[in-house]
N, C-alpha and C positions, 0 to 999 in steps of 0.2 A: 420741308421742315426749314424754318428760318435759322441760320448759323448765327454763332457768336459775333462774327465780323459783320454781318448784315444787321444784327442788333445794335453795335456799336457805331454803324455808320461812318460820318467823317471823322468821328473820334477813336478809331479802329487803330490807325498807325500810331497815334500819341500815346496809347494804352498798351498796345501790345509790343512794341518795339523800344520802350523807354527802359534806360539803364538808371537803376536807383543810386542815390547819392552815397547811401550806406552799403557797404558791400554784404551780400547775403550770406558770407562765410562767417559772419558774426552771429547768425541766427541758427536756432534748432528748428529745422524746418518740417514740415509734415511729410509722413510717408508711412508704408507699412509696419515699420518698427518703431514708430514715435513713442509708444509708451514704454518700450525696453529702453530706449535710448534717453528718454526725459525723465521718466517715473520710478522706473525700477530699483534705483539707489536712493529714492526719497523715503520721507517718514510715513508715506500712505501705507496702510496695513494691505494684505493681501487681498482683502475683500473689496476696498477701495480700487485696486488695481484690476479687479475682475470686473466690477461695475464699469469703470473707465472703459476697458475693453468692451463691453457689451454695447457701450454707445458707439465708439469709433469703428466697431465691426459689423455694425447693423445698417441694412438698406442698401441703396444704390451705391453709396461711396463706402461702402463697409470695406475696410482693410486699405483704403487710400491714404488714411491719417486726415482727411478732411471729413466737414461735417456739414449736413443740411438737416436743420432742426425746426421744427414748426412749434412757435408760441402762441397760444391763445389764452392770455390772461386778460384780453382787453375787455372783457365783460365788467370787469372792476376797475381797471386803469383809465378806462375811457368811457365807460359805462356800456350796458348791454345793448341799450336800444341804439345808440349812435354806431356801436361796432358791428351787429347782426342785422340791422334793416337792410342793407344791401344784399343779404343772403340770409334769412331767417332759419335756414337750414340749421346753421350753428347754433341756435338757442339749446340744441339738444346735443348733450356731450359727446355721445357716441360717434356722431358726424365728426367731431374735432378729432378723434382718434382715428375714423375710418379715413380722413383726408391725408393724416401722417402716413399710414400704412399703405393707402394706395398710392401717394406720392413718393414712396421709397425713401423716407426720411430716417436718419439715424436715431431719432428719438422725438417726443412729443413734449412740450412744456406747458403746464396749465395749473389750475388751482386744485386745493382740496375737494371742493365740490365736484368738480369735475372727474376728477380721478375715482372720488368715493362712489360715485354712481356707476361707474363702468370699469372697476379695477378687475374683478373677476373675468371680465370679458377680453381685456385687452392687455393686463400687465404682462403676459407670456409672450404676447406679439410684437411690442414695441416698448423700447426703455422709456419708463416715466422720469421727467423732472418735474418734481412737486415745487410750486413756487410758494414759499412760505410768509412771505409779507406782501403787502399791496399798499398803494394809495388809493382811499375809499372812494374819493371824488363824489361825495353827497353832502358834505358838510357846507353850511352857508355862513361866511363866504367860503369858496373852494379852499381847502387847506392841503398844501403839498408836504405830504408827509407819508413815510412807510412804516405800517404798523404790522405785528404778526398776527396772522388769521390761524395759525395752528402750531403744531409742534414738531420737532423732528422726529419723534418717536411715532407720530401719526404717519409722517411720510414713509417711514420705513414700514409700517403696517401695511400701507396702499401697495407695497413691492416696488418703491421708487429705487431705479438706479442712481440718481442725483437729486439734491434739493437745489432750488435755485431761490435767490433773492436779490433785491435791490436796494443800493444804498444811493441816496441823493447827495453826494459830496459837494460841500460848499454851502448846504442849508443849514439853517438854524439848529435843525434837528440831527445832524450828520454824526455827532459826538455819539449820542444814545444809539442811532443806528448801526455804526460801526462795532460799538460793544455788543450789541444784540447779534448781528450777523457774525461776528467773530466767534461768540460762544455757540452759536447754532451749528456753523461750519465745523469747530472742533467736535461737536457730538455727533454730527453727521458722519464725520472721518472715523469717529470711534465706532459707529454703527456699520461702518464699511459702504457708505455711499460716496460718491463724487459731489462736488460742489461748483456750482455755476452762479457768477456774479453780474447782475445788470449794472454796470458802473456808469451812473449819469450824474450830469451836474445840475443844480439847481440853486440859482441866485440871481437876482434881478443886477445885481453888480456887473454880473458877466457880460451885461450889454453896456457898452462904452460908445458914445457920440454915433449912435444910430448902427452899430455893428455888433452882432450877436457872437459872442465866443463861446457858448455852451457846447459846440462841436470844434473847438480849436484843438489843433494837435497837440499843443503844449499842456494845456490843461487837461484835456481827457487822458493825455499820456500819463499825467500824475497821477489822474484817478485811478487808471488801470494799475500804476504800481501800488497805490494803497490797497487794492483789490487784491493783488498776489500776495502782498504782505500778510493779509488775514487769510491765506492759503485757500483762495479761490483756485480751482483746477482749471475753469474755463472762464474767461471774461468775455462777456456781451458788452459791446460799445457802439455807439454811432459812429459810423465812418467820418473821420475829419474834414470838414469843408474850409478852414481857414487855419491861419496860425497868429502866434502874437498875444494871446490873451494876457499872458503874465507882462508883457510891454505896456500893452493899453491899460491894463488895470494901475499900473505904477504911473502913468502919465496923467492920472486925475487927480494927483497931489497927495496919494496916501502911500505908505509902504505896503505892498502885498507881495507874500510869498517870497521865493527865491528862484532866479533863473540865471542863465549863463548866455552870453550873446553867441556862443558856439552852437547853442541848441537849434539855432535858427540859420547860421552860416555854413557850419560843419556837418550837422546831422540831418539837415532837411532844406527842402526849397518849396515852393507853392505847388508843385506837381502833387496830383492827388496820390500817387504811389508812395512818394516820399512822406506825405503827411500821415499815411496808413503806417507805412514802416516804422515811423517814430512811435506810434501807438504800439506796434509790435515789439520794439525794443524795450518799452517799459513792461511788458509781460514777461519780464526774465528773459529777454532776447528770443520769445517764442517759446520758452519751456511750457509756459502756461498759454494754452491756445487762445488766439484772438478770433471771435466770431463777430462780424458787423451785422447790425440789426438792418431789415430791408425797408423801414420806414413807412409812411403812410401810403395808403392805394391812391392813384390818380389815373391821368389819361395814358401814360406811357410807361406803364408798369413792368412789362416784359424787359424793354430796353434799360430802364434804370436799375432792375434787378439784376441784368446780366452786366451792366457796367460795375456795379457794387461788387460781384463777384470777381469780376477780372482783376479790379484793384486790390481786393483783399488776398487773392491768390499770388499776384505777382508781388505785393508787399511781404508775403511771408505768413499771412493768416491762415486760419485753418478752417474757414467756411462761413456761412451765412445762417442767419436765424431769422426767417420771413414769416411773418403772420398775416397782416391785413391785406399785403398784395396777394395772397393765395385764397384766403378764406373769404374775402369780400366779393366773390365772383362764383359762377358755377363751379360745382367740385370738379368736374372735368376739365375746366380751365385752369382752376387752381392747381391740379396735378401737372398739367401741362408747364405751368410757370415755375413749378418747383423742380421740375426735369430740366428747364432751360438754365436754372442755377447749378444744378449738378452736372450737366453737360460740361459747363466750364471748368470744374475741378476734376473731370474725368479726361479731359482734353491734354494729352501729353505734350501737344505743341504750344500750350500757354504755359510758358516757364516762369521761373522766379526772375524778377527784376534784377 
């Protein structure tokens, strides 16, 4: 079996031995008592705490404070043909849930339609995260907006432990999305479900002089902060790949947002663990768990997934949510990939930076 160090290759020393710029003493770190430490005295009612616990205590990582979640909403977000042609098995919703179960995941995230067809078979076997809004990607020209596909009450009827939603921060429609999702999350909490927010940036202005800042630490960090402000219990965010989005946006001659020079000098460096730690800081210093997305499937999925997991764990995040890398391959290989990710979070020798 390939080890984490072997997957990391020449980058192993850089990632496994690095000391972060911001001390981990400032963070609320994952652990077996994470819910007691971070949520017990919050405004979340006992049913929300129970459902959060059902997610954190399920699967291979159950009881560790870390999460491994399978998300399969790409049939809408990226189109079913583009997503499932590499493995047509996953046109069938039962196989989505089966992969999550066999892969030892804490939860499976998908659509109303997926769970509506298999809820009675799987709702008691693995926690559901029902995604309530989507970008439908069939309007011509393509329109990048998140619209509601169902109701919070419907998710509750499906036996959901949590609802999930996406906001495209920075987009023209983001104001409406924030209001819709804030209302939905409030109702979900009232009904006893946890909340998971896909905190993504969408605006062509975030590409400046040939550099794409959609995954910059400063901009994604602020998106995270907006997400926890509307009471997301868990934040899903792309792992930061660069920094300085605010600086670049203000250098093109317009005044954009607010930033402090110390964000870059005192709280961050260009090391990937520091970039991710800044994302964690903006999730109320880790009180709201940060899960990073696994990204698109490619030629080196196992190494990329393991590297993303190591960065997330050492930065103070609470896990990964990996879809295409796991379901766009034979189920046996998908289970193996999920296992390689989980091995990182179960390895006590991989410590907080």
